[in-house]
C-alpha positions, 0 to 999 in steps of 0.5 A: 500500500502506498502511504503517500496518498494517505498523507496528502493534505489535499485528500484530507479535508478533516485536517487538524493542525497546520494546513501546510502539514500532513494531518498526522504530523500537524496533530503531533506538532500541536500535541507536543507543543501543548505537552511542552507547555504543561512541563514548562509551567511546572519547571518555571514554578519549581526552578525558574521565576514563578511569576513567569508562568503568566506568560504561558497563558493567553492575556485572558487566561484563567487559573482555577481550583475546583474547591475553595473558590480560587479563580485568578483571571488575566495575565497581570493577576496570574503574574502577581499570584504566582510571584507571591509564593514564598521566596524560601519555598522548595518545590518539585512537581512531577507530571505524568499521564499527559493526555492532549486532545485536539478539539480544532485546528487551533484549540486543545484540551489536556488532562495531566496527573501531578504530584507536588513535593514542597517545603517552606523555610528552605535555605539550601542543600538537600533534604531528606525525602518528604511525603507529597503535599498534593496529588491531583490533576490539571484540566487544561484548555489551550489555544494557538495564538499567532503560531504559539500554543498558550493556556486559556484555562487551567483547573486544578483538582486535588485528590490528596492534599495536606499542609506545606511543612515549614522548616525551622531555622535549626531544621534547615541547617541540620538537614542541609 
């Protein structure tokens, strides 16, 4: 069977993704862009400048928690919210089971499981292992804007959650 015909965009009016690419390739590129955005979000929170995650959202983007009536809307509000996290927080988020679904040529949704480890009062160095403080999932919507995929909304659902441990100054010195 000759597969070149199956990849010819002129024969595939249902194309999703970029019209200049064959359907499977365009779909893969869009899905990968959304997956990368999910990973970049947690990397900026954990290793970068937390306020910078606002740039991963559309200007009218929304961050929402299903419980607790927490809703942050718009890039400026998102920047202030994420930049407001404690400067002495050490956190690591693990994301898995990322499932991106294209809903049109320029929109997509995703579901991602996450686990968060974090402590406040960290002054440097390695700590003994801790239990996670959160386990849940993100439900995301994306939109392609001027060739770049961005989050339009992220909703957080927690299945397991507890308080963030605050290290005492003595703990931070002895554990490092």
